[in-house]
Structure formats: C-alpha cells, structure tokens
Wavefront OBJ file of the C-alpha trace (Angstrom):
o trace
v 0.282 13.213 16.954
v 1.151 11.133 20.050
v 4.239 13.250 20.850
v 2.427 16.574 21.102
v -0.909 15.410 22.543
v -1.445 16.426 26.200
v -2.376 13.729 28.680
v -5.982 13.507 29.835
v -5.183 14.738 33.381
v -3.252 17.683 31.882
v -6.223 18.562 29.693
v -8.583 18.333 32.679
v -6.289 20.654 34.660
v -6.412 23.189 31.820
v -10.218 22.989 31.670
v -10.321 23.503 35.441
v -8.767 26.923 34.824
v -10.789 27.770 31.698
v -14.200 26.510 32.897
v -13.912 25.613 36.600
v -17.644 25.313 37.271
v -18.551 23.441 34.082
v -19.760 19.930 34.908
v -17.172 17.276 34.115
v -18.905 14.244 35.657
v -22.371 13.471 36.934
v -21.817 10.635 39.393
v -25.218 9.075 40.145
v -26.859 12.481 40.381
v -23.918 14.359 41.955
v -22.426 17.031 39.688
v -18.627 17.317 39.762
v -17.154 20.460 38.192
v -13.862 20.513 36.304
v -12.081 22.333 39.143
v -13.186 19.691 41.653
v -12.382 16.849 39.249
v -8.853 18.168 38.641
v -8.301 18.653 42.379
v -9.378 15.093 43.200
v -7.157 13.662 40.444
v -4.222 15.558 41.982
v -5.074 14.292 45.474
v -5.218 10.670 44.344
v -2.036 11.125 42.309
v -0.234 12.235 45.474
v -1.762 9.387 47.498
v -0.705 6.737 44.972
v 2.746 8.324 44.646
v 3.210 7.642 48.352
v 2.829 3.903 47.700
v 6.278 3.972 46.080
v 5.423 2.379 42.731
v 8.096 2.675 40.059
v 7.450 4.146 36.620
v 5.945 1.485 34.324
v 4.647 -0.701 37.175
v 1.460 -2.643 36.390
v -1.497 -1.660 38.577
v -4.794 -3.573 38.473
v -7.900 -1.637 39.513
v -10.848 -3.643 40.792
v -13.437 -1.109 41.869
v -17.191 -1.143 41.238
v -17.475 2.578 42.038
v -16.870 3.964 38.527
v -16.044 7.488 39.662
v -13.374 6.314 42.088
v -12.188 3.827 39.489
v -11.674 6.678 37.009
v -9.847 8.860 39.537
v -7.436 5.994 40.201
v -6.823 5.376 36.487
v -6.117 9.058 35.820
v -3.856 9.297 38.860
v -1.890 6.280 37.630
v -1.599 7.929 34.219
v -0.011 10.968 35.874
v 2.559 8.648 37.465
v 3.318 6.790 34.194
v 1.946 3.555 35.648
v 0.334 0.903 33.452
v -3.288 0.205 34.411
v -5.699 -2.620 33.796
v -9.323 -2.690 34.953
v -10.775 -6.004 36.048
v -13.976 -7.516 37.329
v -13.895 -10.388 39.799
v -15.976 -12.648 37.547
v -13.964 -12.244 34.348
v -12.369 -15.225 32.664
v -8.585 -15.061 32.836
v -8.504 -12.629 35.770
v -6.542 -14.888 38.112
v -3.714 -15.307 35.594
v -3.589 -11.532 35.146
v -3.546 -10.817 38.875
v -0.649 -13.193 39.359
v 1.498 -10.810 37.282
v 0.561 -7.336 38.570
v 2.778 -5.209 40.791
v -0.188 -3.993 42.832
v -3.964 -4.439 42.873
v -6.089 -1.512 44.061
v -9.247 -3.216 45.266
v -12.319 -2.649 47.355
v -12.632 -4.710 50.565
v -13.918 -8.271 50.043
v -12.682 -8.400 46.431
v -11.429 -11.983 45.890
v -7.755 -12.112 44.907
v -5.086 -14.809 44.654
v -3.170 -14.913 47.922
v 0.075 -14.011 46.138
v -1.264 -10.768 44.608
v 0.106 -7.582 46.238
v -2.879 -5.437 47.155
v -3.939 -2.109 48.557
v -7.449 -1.869 49.987
v -9.591 1.053 48.878
v -11.310 1.402 52.212
v -13.809 4.156 52.975
v -11.422 5.408 55.644
v -8.535 5.719 53.175
v -10.732 7.467 50.622
v -11.944 9.992 53.216
v -8.375 10.663 54.311
v -7.274 11.339 50.724
v -10.137 13.703 49.955
v -9.778 15.530 53.279
v -6.300 16.792 52.416
v -6.085 20.542 52.069
v -4.234 20.338 48.756
v -2.356 17.850 46.608
v 0.962 18.838 48.154
v 2.650 19.740 44.866
v 2.840 17.998 41.508
v 3.544 14.287 42.002
v 3.286 13.488 38.291
v 6.155 12.415 36.056
v 6.985 13.540 32.476
v 4.837 11.796 29.872
v 6.461 10.148 26.841
v 4.606 8.920 23.708
v 6.085 5.424 23.999
v 5.113 4.991 27.651
v 3.150 1.744 28.152
v -0.165 3.079 29.432
v -3.085 0.708 29.362
v -3.637 -3.042 29.363
v -6.997 -3.956 27.818
v -8.776 -7.281 27.778
v -9.778 -8.891 24.492
v -11.382 -12.097 23.290
v -12.559 -10.874 19.901
v -10.246 -12.857 17.664
v -9.301 -15.762 19.891
v -12.328 -16.429 22.097
v -10.043 -16.670 25.125
v -9.161 -13.906 27.560
v -5.996 -12.124 26.451
v -4.547 -8.689 27.053
v -3.069 -5.975 24.846
v -0.598 -3.339 25.989
v -1.314 0.103 24.487
v 1.238 2.889 24.504
v 0.310 6.439 25.382
v 0.539 7.412 21.692
v -1.729 4.610 20.417
v -4.184 5.242 23.251
v -4.288 8.929 22.329
v -4.821 8.256 18.634
v -7.857 6.106 19.365
v -9.311 8.887 21.506
v -8.707 11.407 18.711
v -10.598 9.285 16.181
v -13.678 9.116 18.374
v -13.612 12.864 19.043
v -13.601 13.539 15.292
v -16.087 10.957 14.065
v -18.618 11.191 16.906
v -18.345 15.019 16.707
v -17.753 15.559 20.394
v -17.516 19.065 21.842
v -18.050 20.839 25.170
v -21.824 20.453 24.879
v -21.573 16.643 24.641
v -22.990 14.476 27.420
v -21.732 10.885 27.278
v -23.491 8.096 29.192
v -21.390 5.260 30.598
v -23.302 2.061 29.826
v -20.493 -0.417 30.562
v -17.608 -0.608 33.036
v -14.044 0.425 32.207
v -13.142 -3.244 31.701
v -14.534 -2.621 28.190
v -11.631 -0.942 26.411
v -13.731 1.193 24.081
v -15.754 2.568 27.004
v -12.675 4.060 28.639
v -11.431 5.552 25.357
v -14.781 7.176 24.660
v -15.220 8.560 28.178
v -11.779 10.151 27.981
v -12.583 11.556 24.546
v -15.651 13.333 25.919
v -13.838 14.752 28.937
v -10.880 15.976 26.865
v -13.117 18.236 24.752
v -14.786 19.679 27.845
v -17.971 17.622 27.760
v -19.761 15.787 30.569
v -19.578 12.084 31.408
v -22.628 10.648 33.178
v -22.355 7.672 35.541
v -25.548 5.856 36.520
v -26.541 2.477 37.919
v -28.340 0.206 35.439
v -30.423 -2.883 35.946
v -31.895 -3.177 32.438
v -32.492 -1.341 29.150
v -35.323 0.700 30.692
v -32.809 2.363 33.043
v -30.671 3.382 30.061
v -33.711 4.869 28.363
v -34.584 6.901 31.472
v -31.013 8.119 31.919
v -30.901 9.365 28.322
v -33.960 11.515 28.934
v -33.136 12.717 32.449
v -29.552 13.763 31.705
v -29.996 15.087 28.164
v -27.523 12.510 26.843
v -26.027 13.273 23.420
v -23.717 10.253 23.050
v -24.109 6.642 24.125
v -22.481 3.297 23.281
v -24.709 0.264 22.855
v -23.925 -3.101 21.306
v -26.389 -4.311 18.625
v -28.016 -6.719 21.082
v -28.433 -3.932 23.648
v -29.916 -1.667 20.985
v -32.476 -4.266 19.991
v -33.451 -4.932 23.595
v -33.855 -1.228 24.244
v -35.925 -0.632 21.108
v -38.178 -3.568 21.942
v -38.934 -2.013 25.350
v -39.402 1.595 24.324
v -42.906 2.772 25.261
v -45.061 4.112 22.406
v -44.917 7.646 23.848
v -41.107 7.713 24.132
v -39.869 11.145 23.078
v -36.988 10.735 20.642
v -34.067 12.940 21.789
v -33.360 16.075 19.762
v -29.704 15.119 19.362
v -28.409 11.644 20.202
v -25.474 9.850 18.577
v -25.436 6.111 19.159
v -22.099 4.350 18.769
v -22.259 0.642 17.979
v -19.495 -1.847 17.339
v -18.642 -5.519 17.680
v -21.160 -6.649 15.057
v -22.660 -4.952 12.032
v -26.010 -3.199 12.334
v -28.256 -4.701 9.682
v -30.323 -2.171 7.675
v -33.612 -3.035 9.426
v -32.171 -2.461 12.915
v -30.321 0.659 11.777
v -33.600 2.057 10.426
v -35.405 1.355 13.730
v -32.642 3.090 15.714
v -32.871 6.254 13.601
v -36.681 6.282 13.642
v -37.161 5.801 17.376
v -33.995 6.650 19.254
v -31.038 8.350 17.574
v -30.398 11.257 15.244
v -27.029 9.818 14.162
v -25.226 6.482 14.285
v -21.476 5.990 14.521
v -21.323 2.347 13.415
v -17.794 1.059 13.093
v -15.885 -2.146 12.556
v -12.714 -2.719 14.513
v -11.142 -4.734 17.277
v -9.265 -4.207 20.500
v -6.133 -5.358 18.689
v -6.362 -3.062 15.666
v -8.496 -0.206 16.923
v -10.672 1.409 14.244
v -10.800 -0.296 10.823
v -13.866 0.927 8.918
v -17.122 2.789 9.512
v -20.515 3.148 7.849
v -21.001 6.772 6.695
v -24.166 8.569 7.780
v -27.093 8.021 5.471
v -25.884 4.651 4.179
v -27.372 1.220 4.740
v -24.536 -0.470 6.557
v -23.694 -3.005 3.846
v -20.357 -1.351 2.984
v -17.830 0.319 5.252
v -15.271 3.038 4.525
v -11.752 2.528 5.932
v -10.653 5.056 8.537
v -7.893 7.466 7.502
v -4.489 5.886 8.004
v -5.853 2.325 7.860
v -4.635 -0.079 5.182
v -6.814 -3.115 4.422
v -6.112 -6.128 2.248
v -8.130 -9.262 1.492
v -5.946 -12.331 1.230
v -6.362 -15.924 0.152
v -5.365 -19.080 1.951
v -1.734 -18.635 0.900
v -1.608 -15.082 2.268
v -1.510 -13.426 -1.170
v -3.683 -10.315 -1.761
v -6.866 -10.995 -3.759
v -8.339 -8.725 -6.461
v -11.279 -6.412 -5.733
v -14.567 -8.191 -5.154
v -13.023 -11.531 -4.207
v -13.891 -12.932 -0.793
v -11.080 -13.769 1.591
v -9.642 -13.043 5.003
v -9.037 -9.496 6.187
v -5.682 -8.197 7.251
v -5.110 -4.650 8.444
v -2.373 -2.299 9.610
v -2.668 1.189 11.031
v -1.370 3.692 13.546
v -4.051 2.555 16.014
v -2.765 -1.027 16.324
v -1.350 -2.787 19.324
v 1.922 -4.587 18.646
v 0.817 -7.957 20.007
v -0.643 -9.815 22.967
v 0.797 -9.219 26.404
v 2.863 -12.174 27.609
v 1.584 -14.457 24.821
v 4.143 -14.872 22.050
v 2.331 -17.815 20.465
v -0.941 -15.909 19.961
v 0.994 -12.844 18.788
v 2.770 -14.874 16.094
v -0.563 -16.332 14.964
v -2.489 -13.036 14.713
v 0.196 -10.376 14.096
v 2.400 -11.155 11.093
v 4.827 -8.961 9.124
v 3.274 -5.749 10.430
v -0.312 -6.878 9.710
v -3.069 -7.917 12.083
v -5.463 -10.715 11.039
v -8.884 -10.269 12.749
v -10.242 -13.630 11.581
v -13.129 -12.155 9.561
v -14.116 -12.811 5.959
v -14.802 -9.870 3.653
v -14.670 -8.380 0.163
v -12.927 -5.142 -0.780
v -14.610 -3.029 -3.462
v -13.715 0.186 -5.283
v -13.533 3.270 -3.145
v -12.186 1.374 -1.216
v -15.270 -0.051 0.487
v -15.333 -3.080 2.746
v -18.126 -5.680 2.844
v -18.050 -7.975 5.860
v -19.172 -11.545 5.256
v -18.810 -13.057 8.732
v -16.365 -14.881 10.924
v -13.658 -17.001 9.368
v -13.587 -19.212 12.445
v -16.128 -20.679 14.846
v -16.356 -17.944 17.476
v -19.875 -17.058 18.550
v -20.647 -13.376 17.941
v -23.308 -12.431 20.478
v -24.351 -8.799 20.024
v -20.731 -7.777 19.590
v -19.185 -10.051 22.206
v -17.091 -12.954 20.885
v -17.205 -16.263 22.779
v -15.430 -19.532 22.040
v -18.174 -22.181 21.605
v -16.133 -24.805 23.448
v -16.078 -22.696 26.620
v -19.866 -22.300 26.465
v -20.380 -26.029 25.879
v -18.076 -26.959 28.736
v -20.016 -24.661 31.072
v -23.455 -25.869 29.893
v -22.428 -29.507 30.312
v -21.988 -28.851 34.030
v -25.634 -27.762 34.279
v -27.497 -29.785 31.633
v -27.351 -33.602 31.904
v -27.512 -35.036 28.382
v -25.699 -37.493 26.152
v -24.310 -34.603 24.082
v -24.822 -30.929 23.365
v -23.486 -28.250 21.040
v -23.929 -24.522 20.473
v -24.056 -22.257 17.439
v -25.738 -18.989 16.475
v -28.545 -18.054 14.089
v -29.548 -14.573 12.944
v -32.977 -13.291 13.935
v -35.105 -10.911 11.854
v -33.099 -7.915 13.096
v -29.811 -9.481 12.040
v -28.737 -10.175 15.622
v -26.966 -13.466 16.252
v -28.843 -15.455 18.893
v -27.318 -18.441 20.618
v -28.832 -21.867 19.978
v -28.169 -24.998 21.992
v -28.715 -28.425 20.502
v -29.310 -31.032 23.197
v -29.201 -34.754 22.357
v -30.926 -37.228 24.684
v -31.448 -34.986 27.705
v -31.887 -36.690 31.077
v -34.407 -34.150 32.354
v -37.787 -32.838 31.148
v -37.733 -29.820 28.741
v -38.836 -27.301 31.393
v -36.007 -28.383 33.710
v -33.502 -28.131 30.851
v -34.690 -24.606 30.112
v -34.394 -23.556 33.767
v -30.876 -24.942 34.023
v -29.807 -23.286 30.772
v -31.205 -19.956 31.974
v -29.160 -20.221 35.159
v -26.011 -21.230 33.253
v -26.324 -18.394 30.724
v -26.710 -15.793 33.477
v -22.896 -15.837 33.632
v -22.411 -15.221 29.893
v -25.029 -12.457 29.355
v -25.993 -13.763 25.919
v -29.474 -12.257 25.760
v -32.158 -14.414 24.114
v -31.213 -18.059 23.559
v -32.951 -21.130 22.152
v -32.910 -24.801 23.144
v -33.568 -27.465 20.491
v -33.833 -31.190 21.222
v -31.942 -33.155 18.563
v -31.333 -36.848 17.939
v -27.587 -36.289 17.683
v -24.929 -33.580 17.628
v -22.974 -33.757 14.330
v -19.269 -34.472 14.890
v -16.442 -35.402 12.545
v -14.116 -38.387 12.841
v -11.978 -36.644 15.450
v -15.006 -35.759 17.583
v -15.056 -32.063 16.687
v -18.525 -30.520 16.331
v -19.414 -29.622 12.742
v -20.845 -26.165 13.398
v -22.388 -25.564 9.999
v -24.248 -28.879 10.057
v -25.400 -28.152 13.616
v -26.629 -24.739 12.508
v -28.653 -26.259 9.664
v -30.121 -28.942 11.919
v -31.257 -26.396 14.501
v -32.631 -24.058 11.819
v -34.630 -26.945 10.348
v -35.953 -27.951 13.781
v -37.046 -24.384 14.504
v -38.706 -24.072 11.110
v -40.596 -27.342 11.648
v -41.790 -26.187 15.087
v -42.908 -22.874 13.575
v -44.940 -24.613 10.860
v -46.584 -26.854 13.443
v -47.560 -23.825 15.576
v -48.926 -22.028 12.505
l 1 2 3 4 5 6 7 8 9 10 11 12 13 14 15 16 17 18 19 20 21 22 23 24 25 26 27 28 29 30 31 32 33 34 35 36 37 38 39 40 41 42 43 44 45 46 47 48 49 50 51 52 53 54 55 56 57 58 59 60 61 62 63 64 65 66 67 68 69 70 71 72 73 74 75 76 77 78 79 80 81 82 83 84 85 86 87 88 89 90 91 92 93 94 95 96 97 98 99 100 101 102 103 104 105 106 107 108 109 110 111 112 113 114 115 116 117 118 119 120 121 122 123 124 125 126 127 128 129 130 131 132 133 134 135 136 137 138 139 140 141 142 143 144 145 146 147 148 149 150 151 152 153 154 155 156 157 158 159 160 161 162 163 164 165 166 167 168 169 170 171 172 173 174 175 176 177 178 179 180 181 182 183 184 185 186 187 188 189 190 191 192 193 194 195 196 197 198 199 200 201 202 203 204 205 206 207 208 209 210 211 212 213 214 215 216 217 218 219 220 221 222 223 224 225 226 227 228 229 230 231 232 233 234 235 236 237 238 239 240 241 242 243 244 245 246 247 248 249 250 251 252 253 254 255 256 257 258 259 260 261 262 263 264 265 266 267 268 269 270 271 272 273 274 275 276 277 278 279 280 281 282 283 284 285 286 287 288 289 290 291 292 293 294 295 296 297 298 299 300 301 302 303 304 305 306 307 308 309 310 311 312 313 314 315 316 317 318 319 320 321 322 323 324 325 326 327 328 329 330 331 332 333 334 335 336 337 338 339 340 341 342 343 344 345 346 347 348 349 350 351 352 353 354 355 356 357 358 359 360 361 362 363 364 365 366 367 368 369 370 371 372 373 374 375 376 377 378 379 380 381 382 383 384 385 386 387 388 389 390 391 392 393 394 395 396 397 398 399 400 401 402 403 404 405 406 407 408 409 410 411 412 413 414 415 416 417 418 419 420 421 422 423 424 425 426 427 428 429 430 431 432 433 434 435 436 437 438 439 440 441 442 443 444 445 446 447 448 449 450 451 452 453 454 455 456 457 458 459 460 461 462 463 464 465 466 467 468 469 470 471 472 473 474 475 476 477 478 479 480 481 482 483 484 485 486 487 488 489 490 491 492 493
C-alpha cells in the first residue's frame, strides 16, 4: 500500500489538472482552488530547495499561519525532508530544537541560540509568491521507507516525546481515515487544532487527497467552532470529548443541526450519554476511535452502538496480557498490547522509553481492558497514573510541580473524577493553604491557563495521602476528594 500510494503533493497536482477551480482550502474566508494550491506548493518547494537542505534533513516549522504552515510541510515532503511542527509554549520544544537541521520560523519566535533558523518574513513570502513559475520540478523521488514526519506524543508517558513516521506508515493512517470517515470530494473538513496535533495533520491530508475542502478559521472558543460549522457547510470535524461537551453546553436552543456532519473523537471514550447528546444536537455520524500516536488506529465504535465495546481496525492485532506478559483468556482484565501496520517503531532519540513501551514487535499503550468474542475490546481505564483530560494525557507530577509555584500550601495533589457526561475533570486537593479560598481559586485559574484542562475543582483537605516513600496515593486522594465533594453537595442541598 505504501509503495504505490502517491504523495499528497502529487495528488494535489493531479487534482489541479482534473478540477483546477474546485476549492482546496478556505483560509479565513479566502478560497484557494486546487490549481492555485498546487502552484504555491511548487513555488515553496523551489524556494526551500534553494536553502540547500539534504534529503532526510530534519526541519522544524514554527508558524501560526496554518495555511503557510501547510505549504511549508508539503514543500518539505516534496524534497524528502523530515518535518516536525512545534509551538513555542510546548513542553520539550527546546530539546527538540537543539537537534533540528533548520527551523522555519516567523519573526520573534523564541529559539535556542544554537538552533539554525530561517525567518519566514513577509518580504520573503511575497518574493516566493511573486515568482512567475516554480522554475521546474525541484522535488525528489519518494520512497515508502523515507522518514517523513516527527510527531509529538505524551499519551503513554506523560512527558513530551517524539515519534518518527515513515512515508508508508503516514500514508496508511491517512487511508484509514478516508475509509472510515467516508471522505470524498464533497467533504469539507474544519481544522480545529494546529498541526502540532498529529491526527489533525493526517486528517487534513486525507480530506485534500480525495478532492475535498479544508477550512481554516480562527477560534477563540466553542461558539466560534459552532459558527464555522454552519457558515462553511462543514461535513467533518475533530473534537476531543471535553471540547464536544463544552460545545454542546453552549449550543443555543435554536441551533440548526447540520444535515450531514461526521464528528471524529479520540483520546478518551465517549460515554453513552455524551454520544447520545452529540447525535441528537450536533452530528449525523460519529467516528469514535481508540488509538495512540505510537500505534495509530487500534479500535473503533461502529455506528449505532453505545460505545462500550470497540471493534479492532483491519490489520490490527490486540492481546490482553497479565503481569508476567502472558496472554489472558477472553473476558479477563489486563494490559493491552497491540501491533499493526500503522505503528511507529519507537521513540525518536529515546532508547530507554522505546525499550519500555515497544517490546518484541508489540506496543504497550498502558491501558487496562478486556477482550471479548468478535473480537471486541472493552476499555477499563489507565493502567498508570496519567491524567486523561478530554483526550489529553498529562503526568500528575508535572501539574503538581507547576501548581506548587502558584499556590502556597503545606501540600497539594491532583487526580481526576468523572462528571455526569463521563468526562474526566481535574481535581486539586490542597492541604493547609496559606491564602484564602478565593485567592487560591484565582491562582489555580491562572496556573491552569497553561494546561487547558477545562473545568477543574479545588478541595481543601486536612492532608494529602502519601506512602512511606512520599509518593502520592492517587486512589486514596481520589476517594477523599470525592467524599469532600459529596459532603459539600449534601450541605448545599
């Protein structure tokens, strides 16, 4: 499949001939046809070729303008360069930028002084786009095993790590989304996250490869997403469970449900109640899947089902294993391990983490589950202590370390509790705070603005439960906070 699949820029060039005036991208209200899109990719390919980068060089793209960002990524693909998208505020970015061959960045983007850089100035951009033509094909032959894309992950480790995807693996992931989300030339896909989110880039490319339209807009909150769906006739959108809940909570009573809208959700399971709300008020179909950046697609919930059990994707092998690594019989709970043609081979420049998570051809996501006849997969939760916030995984220690800088107290600890919609909400237990409750809340709100955790709760506790080594006992903390919240609820009632 990877050997015969055309590259995305090649497919765009073909569509430029077949349907030159069809809209490929709507960039904040500006329609870009396939002919124009292909021409601009060729122009930027020639411009980047002139920088003299060797095949396989690692190029970091730090650009808030998503349309320009995409042109640069596609141009690098034509040159067989490896790309990684980054945001200046991401954890782990400085370590990444110390290793790149070149960073393509907008002016004023903070970079380590040792990072080679090329500034994406307005003057340079105008000079590139003012060229009469691309000056001939600057691309290089594409091979299935070419390293193509470095994507950021924290799903199984809680710490920023990167995965190197080959052209073949990248293409297979795109093909899965095309098939299961039923994309075609009438599809209109709304970008709701930057290309630093690996799945967002895969899905945007999937839509463009079938001749659909990708819509780029600026968003401040869920209301902007709702308006964009209506204005642009969006047929496909990706929203994490937390984003879905926030959007549903803000939908006005007279909101007109789209005639055809597929919502893709991943990162955390959609509980039946939330799934029902989505289909009643917003979507006509849900593509709800379980996977990871490391493994790609693992299982999905078929249309019309509740979401309790998932069906493995074709070509994916799943086993449930015990503590000794031996496969368990059907219906027994244990840890998941998976292998497939969508998998990465390990973490980039991190042999220790690779040995821990990738073993004997299997990837271990860190989740607990049961495997039933069919086969059907039932997820039970995390097998470790990572906080799962609407699909984003965060190491609790990193959150606690950050909060401790803002909240003066003898001790504090974090955990998550599910709300009525099945969404994990972050809870902070604070023992002996040195400020009044309102001040604690204000400081926590400021601190959490960096993590984007959505709704959070603060509970004042007498102590934070720790074991003999000083490690927080998360399950005990969770029960203590749940009891405190229940007591407060009874008092209010």
